[in-house]
C-alpha positions as CSV (number, residue, x, y, z in Angstrom):
1,M,-9.3,-39.2,14.6
2,K,-9.6,-37.6,18.1
3,N,-10.0,-33.9,18.3
4,L,-6.7,-33.4,20.2
5,E,-4.8,-35.5,17.8
6,L,-6.3,-33.6,14.9
7,K,-5.3,-30.3,16.4
8,T,-1.8,-31.5,17.0
9,I,-1.5,-32.7,13.4
10,I,-2.7,-29.4,12.0
11,F,-0.4,-27.4,14.3
12,D,2.5,-29.5,13.2
13,S,1.5,-28.9,9.6
14,L,1.4,-25.2,10.2
15,K,4.9,-25.3,11.7
16,Y,6.1,-27.4,8.6
17,I,4.7,-24.7,6.3
18,E,6.3,-21.9,8.2
19,K,9.7,-23.7,8.2
20,N,9.5,-24.3,4.5
21,I,7.7,-21.0,3.5
22,N,10.6,-20.0,1.2
23,K,10.7,-23.3,-0.6
24,S,8.5,-24.5,-3.5
25,I,6.3,-26.6,-1.3
26,T,3.1,-28.2,-2.6
27,A,-0.1,-29.4,-1.0
28,E,1.2,-32.9,-1.6
29,D,4.3,-32.1,0.5
30,V,2.2,-30.9,3.4
31,A,-0.1,-33.9,3.3
32,K,2.8,-36.3,3.1
33,N,4.5,-34.7,6.0
34,A,1.3,-35.2,8.0
35,G,1.2,-38.8,7.0
36,Y,-2.2,-38.7,5.2
37,S,-3.5,-38.8,1.6
38,L,-3.8,-35.5,-0.2
39,Y,-7.6,-35.8,-0.6
40,Y,-8.3,-36.6,3.0
41,F,-5.8,-34.1,4.5
42,S,-6.9,-31.3,2.2
43,R,-10.5,-31.6,3.4
44,T,-9.4,-31.8,7.0
45,F,-7.0,-28.8,6.7
46,K,-9.6,-26.6,5.1
47,K,-12.2,-27.5,7.7
48,Q,-9.8,-26.6,10.6
49,V,-8.0,-23.6,9.1
50,G,-10.7,-22.1,6.9
51,L,-8.4,-22.0,3.9
52,S,-7.1,-24.6,1.5
53,I,-3.5,-25.7,2.0
54,M,-2.1,-23.5,-0.8
55,E,-4.3,-20.6,0.0
56,Y,-2.9,-20.7,3.5
57,V,0.7,-21.0,2.1
58,K,0.1,-18.0,-0.2
59,E,-1.3,-15.9,2.7
60,R,1.6,-16.7,5.0
61,R,4.1,-15.9,2.2
62,L,2.5,-12.5,1.7
63,I,2.5,-11.7,5.4
64,R,6.1,-12.7,5.8
65,A,6.9,-10.7,2.6
66,S,5.3,-7.6,4.2
67,E,7.6,-8.0,7.2
68,E,10.7,-8.1,5.0
69,I,9.5,-5.1,3.0
70,V,9.3,-3.1,6.3
71,N,12.9,-4.3,7.1
72,G,14.1,-2.8,3.8
73,K,14.5,-5.8,1.5
74,K,14.1,-5.1,-2.2
75,I,10.6,-6.1,-3.4
76,I,11.9,-8.0,-6.5
77,D,14.1,-10.1,-4.3
78,I,11.2,-10.9,-2.0
79,A,9.0,-11.7,-4.9
80,L,11.5,-14.3,-6.2
81,D,12.1,-15.7,-2.7
82,Y,8.4,-16.4,-2.3
83,G,7.9,-18.1,-5.6
84,Y,6.7,-15.2,-7.8
85,Q,8.1,-15.0,-11.3
86,S,7.9,-11.2,-11.6
87,H,7.7,-8.0,-9.7
88,S,4.2,-7.3,-11.2
89,G,2.9,-10.7,-10.3
90,F,3.9,-10.3,-6.7
91,T,2.6,-6.7,-6.6
92,K,-0.8,-7.9,-7.9
93,A,-1.1,-10.7,-5.3
94,F,0.0,-8.3,-2.5
95,K,-2.5,-5.7,-3.5
96,N,-5.3,-8.2,-3.8
97,K,-4.5,-9.3,-0.2
98,F,-3.9,-6.1,1.6
99,G,-5.5,-3.4,-0.6
100,F,-2.3,-1.5,-1.3
101,S,1.0,-2.1,-3.1
102,P,4.2,-3.3,-1.4
103,A,5.8,-0.1,-2.7
104,L,3.4,2.0,-0.7
105,L,4.2,0.0,2.5
106,K,7.9,0.4,2.0
107,A,7.5,4.2,1.4
108,F,5.2,4.7,4.3
109,R,7.3,2.8,6.9
110,F,10.4,4.7,5.8
111,Q,8.6,8.1,6.0
112,I,7.4,7.3,9.5
113,N,10.9,6.3,10.6
114,C,12.4,9.4,9.1
115,L,9.9,11.8,10.6
116,G,10.4,10.0,13.9
117,G,14.0,10.9,13.9
118,N,15.6,7.8,12.4
119,C,16.8,9.3,9.2
120,N,20.2,7.9,10.0
121,M,18.7,4.5,8.9
122,S,17.9,5.8,5.5
123,H,20.6,3.7,3.9
124,V,18.6,0.6,4.8
125,F,15.7,1.8,2.7
126,I,16.4,4.5,0.2
127,K,19.5,5.7,-1.5
128,N,20.6,9.2,-0.5
129,T,22.2,11.0,-3.5
130,N,24.8,13.6,-3.3
131,V,23.0,16.9,-2.6
132,H,24.8,18.7,-5.4
133,A,24.9,16.0,-8.0
134,T,24.3,17.1,-11.6
135,K,21.1,16.3,-13.5
136,E,23.1,14.0,-15.8
137,K,24.5,12.0,-12.9
138,L,21.1,11.8,-11.2
139,F,19.5,10.5,-14.4
140,D,22.2,7.8,-14.6
141,I,21.4,6.9,-11.0
142,L,17.7,6.7,-11.8
143,I,18.2,4.3,-14.7
144,T,20.7,2.2,-12.7
145,T,18.2,1.9,-9.8
146,I,15.4,0.9,-12.2
147,N,17.7,-1.8,-13.6
148,E,19.0,-3.0,-10.2
149,N,15.4,-3.5,-9.0
150,R,14.6,-5.3,-12.3
151,L,11.7,-3.0,-13.0
152,E,10.5,-3.6,-16.6
153,Y,9.8,0.0,-17.4
154,D,9.9,1.8,-20.7
155,Y,13.3,3.6,-20.9
156,E,12.3,5.8,-23.8
157,K,9.2,7.1,-22.0
158,I,11.3,7.9,-18.9
159,K,14.0,9.6,-20.9
160,K,11.4,11.6,-22.8
161,A,9.9,12.8,-19.5
162,Y,13.4,13.6,-18.2
163,E,14.3,15.7,-21.3
164,L,11.0,17.6,-21.1
165,A,11.7,18.4,-17.4
166,C,15.2,19.6,-18.3
167,I,13.8,22.0,-21.0
168,A,11.0,23.3,-18.8
169,H,13.1,24.0,-15.8
170,N,16.1,25.3,-17.6
171,G,17.7,28.2,-15.8
172,K,15.7,27.7,-12.6
173,K,17.5,27.1,-9.3
174,R,16.7,25.6,-5.9
175,Y,17.6,27.1,-2.5
176,S,20.8,25.1,-2.7
177,D,21.7,26.9,-6.0
178,D,21.5,23.5,-7.8
179,D,19.5,23.2,-11.1
180,Y,15.8,23.0,-10.2
181,V,15.3,19.9,-12.3
182,T,17.5,17.9,-9.9
183,H,14.5,18.0,-7.5
184,P,12.1,16.0,-9.7
185,I,14.9,13.6,-10.8
186,N,15.6,12.9,-7.1
187,V,11.9,12.3,-6.5
188,A,11.9,9.8,-9.4
189,I,15.0,8.1,-7.9
190,I,13.3,7.7,-4.5
191,L,10.2,6.2,-6.3
192,S,12.4,3.8,-8.3
193,E,14.2,2.7,-5.2
194,I,10.9,1.9,-3.4
195,E,9.8,0.2,-6.7
196,A,6.8,2.4,-7.4
197,S,5.0,2.2,-10.7
198,E,6.3,3.4,-14.0
199,E,3.5,5.9,-14.2
200,A,4.4,7.3,-10.8
201,I,8.0,7.8,-11.8
202,I,7.2,9.5,-15.1
203,S,4.6,11.7,-13.3
204,S,7.2,12.8,-10.7
205,L,9.4,14.0,-13.5
206,L,6.7,16.0,-15.2
207,Y,4.1,17.3,-12.7
208,E,5.8,20.6,-11.8
209,I,5.9,21.6,-15.4
210,F,2.1,21.8,-15.3
211,L,1.6,23.7,-12.0
212,E,0.2,26.5,-14.1
213,E,-2.7,26.1,-16.4
214,I,-3.1,22.4,-15.8
215,S,-6.5,22.3,-17.5
216,M,-5.0,23.5,-20.7
217,S,-2.1,21.0,-20.6
218,L,-3.9,17.7,-19.6
219,E,-4.8,16.9,-23.2
220,K,-1.2,17.3,-24.3
221,L,-0.2,15.0,-21.4
222,R,-2.6,12.4,-22.6
223,R,-1.4,12.6,-26.1
224,E,2.3,12.5,-25.2
225,F,2.1,9.9,-22.5
226,S,-1.2,8.4,-21.2
227,D,-4.5,9.0,-19.6
228,R,-3.1,7.4,-16.4
229,I,-0.1,9.8,-16.2
230,A,-2.4,12.8,-16.8
231,S,-4.6,11.6,-14.0
232,I,-1.8,11.2,-11.6
233,I,-0.3,14.6,-12.4
234,K,-3.7,16.2,-12.0
235,G,-4.1,14.5,-8.6
236,V,-0.6,15.6,-7.4
237,I,-1.3,19.2,-8.3
238,E,-4.7,19.2,-6.7
239,F,-3.4,17.4,-3.6
240,N,-3.0,20.6,-1.5
241,K,-6.6,21.5,-2.2
242,S,-7.9,18.3,-0.7
243,R,-6.3,15.7,1.6
244,D,-9.0,13.1,0.7
245,V,-6.8,11.2,-1.7
246,T,-7.1,7.5,-2.4
247,D,-5.0,7.3,-5.6
248,E,-1.9,5.3,-4.5
249,D,0.4,6.8,-7.2
250,V,-0.5,10.3,-6.2
251,I,0.3,9.6,-2.6
252,M,3.6,7.9,-3.5
253,V,4.7,11.0,-5.5
254,K,3.8,13.3,-2.7
255,L,5.7,11.2,-0.2
256,A,8.8,11.0,-2.3
257,E,8.6,14.8,-3.0
258,R,8.3,15.6,0.7
259,L,11.2,13.2,1.5
260,H,13.5,15.0,-0.9
261,N,12.5,18.4,0.4
262,M,13.1,17.2,4.0
263,R,16.5,15.9,3.0
264,T,17.4,19.4,1.7
265,I,15.6,21.4,4.3
266,E,18.9,22.8,5.6
267,F,19.0,25.2,2.6
268,M,15.7,26.8,3.6
269,D,15.1,29.4,6.2
270,E,14.9,27.8,9.6
271,N,11.6,29.6,10.3
272,R,10.0,27.3,7.7
273,W,11.2,24.0,9.1
274,K,8.1,23.6,11.4
275,E,5.8,24.5,8.5
276,K,7.4,21.8,6.4
277,A,7.2,19.3,9.2
278,K,3.4,20.0,9.5
279,E,2.9,19.6,5.8
280,T,4.7,16.3,6.0
281,L,2.3,15.1,8.6
282,D,-0.6,16.3,6.4
283,I,0.7,14.1,3.7
284,F,0.8,11.1,6.0
285,L,-2.8,11.4,7.2
286,P,-4.5,10.2,4.0
287,I,-2.2,7.2,4.0
288,A,-3.0,6.3,7.5
289,A,-6.7,6.6,6.7
290,K,-6.2,4.5,3.6
291,L,-4.6,1.7,5.6
292,D,-7.2,2.1,8.4
293,N,-4.5,1.6,10.9
294,K,-5.2,3.1,14.4
295,K,-1.7,2.5,15.6
296,I,-0.3,4.6,12.8
297,M,-2.8,7.3,13.4
298,A,-1.8,7.4,17.1
299,E,1.9,7.6,16.0
300,L,1.2,10.5,13.7
301,N,-0.5,12.3,16.6
302,D,2.5,11.8,18.8
303,L,4.8,13.1,16.1
304,S,2.7,16.2,15.5
305,V,3.0,17.1,19.1
306,K,6.8,16.5,19.0
307,Y,7.5,18.5,15.9
308,I,4.9,21.2,15.6
């Protein structure tokens, strides 16, 4: 086979894969479309592309999936569209490929858009609850969102965390005069909408309970929930002491918390708006570093000049 003819066949095969990327194509399908036996074409394809046929298909599906996540599509729907049987299976494959979860990508792109002045597009990404909704209504929304996104999370554990938060924050109010516990529930709703982990959602409901005397409370957290949840909560509480954070769940909770605070910033003194905007950028920086994305870093610098 001549070199030009070979390149044409490979190029046509790549176009065939791209055209059928949402279908359950096999290596046999690609070889048959090219007009060659599976054995011969598989060897030729790998030599030219550097990946086996199905490795290439998997990579292209994950790249296409990442584009759809940025555009606001539900992660579970993307997972099913690209041949994954579950949310967790897709998340594992995505994380193996890119080094971070699809939920973090979804959260990060929304936060950048929001800070950049595109909060009017929030309906595309994350539900915006009624500012003065009751804790009961918000908990219903949390569970509904988890079910809509087909997240196989432990309802009893989430309810237990919610009830503990209600007891701990009883009588406390926000600047808006709403029950303080509505804040952590809203944070949990945001996390469930971007399809964060169960541990992140539970941690978001609980961490403010342990702002004082965290060292004395970690053991109780481990007994009542898990080592992982205790670790996330410790990380969230210590976040302000160090921005060198690599724990994805900690970053996700901080992002969701900041988003809800920015949504309700109108109830704060206007003099604190710039302070909060600066804190928001501070939260973004470890994410940009984690993703090692120079474009994002440059965008953050532009935003800091614009808002601070």
